[in-house]
Structures are given as C-alpha cells and as structure tokens.
N, C-alpha and C positions, 0 to 999 in steps of 0.2 A: 276849491271847496274849503269851507272853514274847518279848522281842526287838523289840517294836513299841511306838510311842508311844500312850498312852491319854489321853483327856480326861475329867475329872470335875469336879464342882461341890463346893466346900467349904461350910462352915456359913454363910459370909457371902454366898454366891451368886456367887462369882468362879470363872471357868473356869480350870482348871489342867491343864497338859499334863504327863503323867508319862512321862519318858524313862528307858530303862534306864541304869543307872550305867555309865559308861565306865571306861577304864583310869584316868583322872584323877579320877573320881568327881564329875562336874559335877552341880549341883543342877538339877532341872527348873524352867523359867521359866513363869509363868502367861500365858495368852493375853490379848491386848489387843484393844480395840475401836477401829477407825479412826474418828476424829471426823468425817470427810468422807463416806465411803460407808456407815459403820455395820457393816462386815463385821469379823468376828474373825479375827485372824492371829497366828501364833507369832512373836514378835520375834526378830530376830537378835542384838540387844544390848539392854541394859536401858533405854537412852535412846531407842529407836525409838518414834515416836508414830504415823506413818501407815503404811498397808499397802504403798504403792508410791510411785514417783516422780510419777505423775499426781496422786494425792491430796495429795502434798507440795507440788506447784506450784499447786494450786487456790486456797489462801488468797492467794498472791501475785498470781494473776490477778484475783481478786476485789478486791484492794486497788487494782489499776490501773484498773479500770472506774470511770468517773466519769459520773454522770447529767448530761446536758446537754439543752438545748432548741434545736430547729432555729431558726436565725436568719432563714430566708426568710420574707418577709411573706406571711401567709395560711396557713402550715403550723403552726408551734408545737408539733410533736411532740417528745416526750421520748425520748432514745436514750442508749445507753451508749457513751462514747468509749473504745475498748479500746486501740488502739495509737497513734493520732495525737492528741496533746494539742491541736493547733491546728484540729481539725475543727470546722466551723461548721454543717454541714447533715446531715440525717438519712440521706440516700441520694444516689445518682447523679442521680435525677430532679430533686430540689431543687437540687443543685449545678449541673446544666446550665441550669435555668431562671434561677437567680440570675446565672450567668455571662452568659447572653444578655440579661439585663436585663428579663425578662418579669415583668409584674405579675400577681398572683393573679386568676384568672377563675373566680368562684364560680358554680356552677350547682346546680339541684335535680334529684335523680334522678327520671326520668320513669316509673318503675315504680309501679303502683298499690299502695299500702300501704307504700311506703318513704319517699320524700320527703326523704331526707337531703341535706344540702348538701355538695358536694365541689368540689375545685379542678381545673378543666379547662384550666389554662394550657398544658400540654403538647400536648393535642389538643382544640381548642375545639369540635369536632363530637361529642365524647363525650356520650352521653345517659344513661348509667347510672353509679352511683357505684362499683360493684365488678363483678367477674366473676360473682359469685353472682346478682346481680340480672339481669345480662345472660343467664345461663343460664336463669333462670326465665322470662324473656320469650321466649327462643327455643323453649321447650317449648310455648308457647301460640300460636305463629305458625301461620297457616293454610297449607294446601297451595297451592303456586304452580305456574305453568306456565312452563317454560323458553322464553325467546324465541328461542333458537338452534335447538334440536332439537325443540321442541314437546312434550316429556315433562313429567310432573308430578313434583314433589319437595317435601319438607318442609324449609324452610330452617333452617340451624343458627343463623343470626343474622338480625337484622332487615334488614341491608343486603345480604343475599345475593340475587342476581338470577338466577344460572344454576346448573344442577345440577352441573357439573363444570368443571375448568379448561379443557378443550378448547372448551367452549361459550363461556367468557369470551374465548378467542382468536378464535373466529368472530365474536362481537359486536364485538370490537375492530377486526377487519378490515372489517366492515360499516360501522362508524363512520367509519373512515378513507376508505373508498370513497365514502360519502355526502358527506363533507366535500369530497373531491376533485371529485365531480360538481357540487356546489353552487358550488365555486370556478370550475370551467370554464364553467358556465352563466352565472355573473355576468360572466366575462370576455367571453363571446359577446354578452351583452346590452349590454355597455358599448360605445359608439360608438368605432371605432378612430381613432387619430391618423394623419392622412394627410400625406405630404410631396410636394412638387412636384419631380419628377425629369425628366431629359431623356435620351432614348434615344441611345445612342452610334452606332447604325446609321442610323436614319432621321431623327434629330433631333427627334422628336415629344415634346412635354411630356405626361406622364402622372402621375396620382396613385399613390402607393405607400405601404405601411405602414412601409417602411424607407428611410432616405435613401441607402442604399448600392446600391439596385437600379439597374442600368445599361441594361436592355433593357425595352422595353414589351411584348413578346410572345415566345412561344417561337420564332417564325420569325426574329425579329431576333437572338435569342440563338444560333440554329443557323447563321446566316449567317456565312460566312468569306470575306473578300475574296481575290480571286485573287492569287497571288504573281507577281512580275515574272519574265520569261523570263531565264534564265542560260545560260551556255555550259558544255557537258559537259567535265569535266576529262579524260575518256578519249578521246572522238572529236572534241571541239571543236564539235559541232553545238549550236545553241540549242534549249532545251526549257523548258517550264513545269513546275516541280516541284510535287508535291502537298503537301510539308511544307517548312518553312524550312531544314532541315539536309541536304537532298538535294543531292549534288554531281555525280551521274552520271545520265544519262538511262536507263541500263539496267544491271543487274548484270554483264552481259558486258563493258561498258566498264570497270567497276571492276576486274574480274579481269585484263583485258588490260593496263591501266596498271600495276598492281602486279607483274604478271609481267615487264614491260619493265624496271621499276626493279630488281627482284630479279636479273634476268639480268645486268645491267651490274655490279651490286655483287658478285655471285658470281665474276665473272671477276677482279675485283681481289682478292678474298679468296683465290682459288686461288694467286695469286702472292705471298701474304703482304704485301699492300699495305694499309695502314690506310685505311678508308673514311671520309672526312671529310664527304662530302655524299651524300645520297640524292635523286636527281632523275630525272625522266622524260626520255629522249632526245628526245622530241618537243619539249620546251621549248628545247633547244639548236638543233634544226632550225628551229623558228619564229623563234628569235633571229637566225639567219643568213639568214632570208628564203627558205629552201628553194633556196639557190644554193650551188654548189660553191665553196669558198674557194680552190681552186687554179686551176681553169680557167674559172671564172665561168659554167659551164653551169647552166641552171635544172634543178632536180631536183623534179619534181612530187610532191605528197604521195601521189597515187594509185599511184605506181610503187614505193613503199616495200615492200621484201621480195621484189621481182621480179628475175629474172635479165636485166636490161637495163643498158646502159652508164650511163645517166643516172638510175639509181635512187638515192635519197638514203640515206646511211649515216652513222653516228656514228663519228668517228675521234678518237683521242687524239694530240695534237700531239707529246708525248713519250710513246712507247709504254709500256705497262705492263711490258713485258719489260725496258725500259731504266730502270725506276724511276719512271716517271711516275705521277701521282696521278689518281684518278677524281674530278675536279672540273669545274665548269662552265667555268672559265678554261682548262683543259687539253683541252677537247673542241671539235670543230668539225664542220661539215657538209661532206662530200665525196661526190662521185658514186662509183658503183661502180667505174668505170674508174680514177679517180685513187687511190682507196683501195687497189685491188689493186696499182697501180704503186708506191705509197709503201711498202707492206708494213709492216715493223716498224722502219723507219728514221725518225730524228727529223728529218732535213733532206730537202728535196725536191730530187731531181736536176734539173739545168738543162734536160735534154731534155723533162722532164715539162711545163715551162712553155710549150714551143713547140707542144705538141699543141693 
C-alpha cells in the first residue's frame, strides 16, 4: 500500500526495506541481522550493528566472564567469575566451609543404583547425593504409624516420624516430661545429704537436709515465748502484750490518752500559742507525785475529774492568757481548790499559802 514501508528480497538474498520518499528524498536502508539474537531490524543509522542495548552489552559481558576452578579441597568445580575477579570458590557453601576450616567429608549415595560420591562436609548426616535421589527414596517408603496421634501416613522423607507439626510438638513435650520424670526419680533414689542441726526451742540435735533449719518439729516452730509484762501508757496498769509493739492494754486507753493530749494542745492553739511539746497531763501529775504544789495536799489519782477540793488538775505556772507556753516546765499539779483560787494569775496570793 502506498504510504507504508515494504520489505522485499533482492537478487542476492538481502532484505530491503522500501520507504516512501520524503520531502528530502532519503534512500531506503536495507534490514540488518543482529549477530547476538539473530533477529532482523531496521537500522537507525548505517553503522548500527546490534538491534538494542541488551545485545550490544552481551559481548562485553562475555568478555568479563572468566572460567575458574573452585579452590576448596574436595570440590574442584569450574565456574564463571562474572563480577568479582578475586573470587576463589564456586558458591556460598564452599566459601562457608573453607572459612570454617572444614575438610572434605566424602560419602557414597545410599540409593540403590546411584552410588555416586559426594561431599557431606556441610551436613555429615546426609545420606543421598542430591534431592532427586532423596525424592526417589521417599516414593518407595512404606506407610508408617504416627506415635503421637496413632494415625497412618506415608512419609515424604526417610527421617519423618510424625504425620504433622502438631504431632511433633506433642512428642517433644512427651520427651521433656519423660526426661524430667527420670531426673526426679534419680534424685529420689540418690541418698540425701544430712546436716546436724540444733533446735532453737528445745535444744535437741536433729538431722536435716539443709544446714539452715532451726526447729526440729512443727510444734517447736509454732511455739512463741511469752512477752514480759509492761505498763499501759493510758491507764498505767501492768499487762502482758500479745505482740511486741503493743503499748496499751485496751483500745479505750489509747483513745483516752490521745484525747487528753489533743485537748491540752487545742487550748494552746485557740490562743495562737505555738505548741512546742505534745505530752500527756498524767505524766506531769506523776512527776509531781500526785501532790498539790501550793498547799502540799495529796491528790489521789482516783479523784481526777471529780468535783472535790483535792481532785488533781493540770495548771500552767504562767497562764496561757498571759503568754505562757504549753510545756512540761510550765505545768504543775494543783488541787481543784488551789487551781480555782489561782485563776489566770501568774503569782500565788499570800493568803492562799496560809490555807
């Protein structure tokens, strides 16, 4: 058809592409044959030899390939060194074996009809020379019984013992359990090493498997020596505590003591007096011997809090209203009559001493 390129053969057998003449009247170029792939192509210019970049680079790549022989002892395979000129081994397997310093381990293939010699330096338990021999052996393996689930299966290789990975896991657990039971049985059968210990409670010598045992029996371990009697901080009565950290004979004594301390401190805080000491008023009364410091009258402890003249009371020598502090040094024991006569005065009137 006019307007399209046509290809024809001349008298000498050369392919020629006929192009329609353009404005400049270019002559049609004959087709060329690529020396690498053998395909015919229309050249872009007269000096083009190859059909594309891939075929143009093929001769250079072939010139770079140098046949070499593997230097590992026992291999001797011939390979083409393409990129690395200093390459010494045919593959990663020979390179790793040479780096580890392993010597060749030659074995004969166990498949009937093969008998080829191969190098088993990488895996010394290898029995066949190639995967093909291994596949041929696997096809002729008899049906086996799975030791985990009890089902039958045809193994894909000679070393397959279970039908699926879950059965392998079951067998692995059973193996660990059997090893543990054997270890425990061995420990029980072994005679124990005994140590001579002495009981802390009864002082009896007894044999023990550990040198740190301190009691010969559960009764001695459960025995607790009685604690010594102490005086209650609240009421002052002696009692035997159940635990070492008990300070009060009853929770009521603890509440009463803390209430007495807080009541005296609150009085000082109401008058904006800084509280330097927190103490129980009973401590001051016991310090003064339960005797009034003005008249010398005895103030029994049993009368504290009652409306009688000789009831003991805590008095501040310098009253809180006059700027006195709530301390042990500024307090004293007075009877109810002397405390009422003194009032909030710091000095004692002379007629009070004559009573």
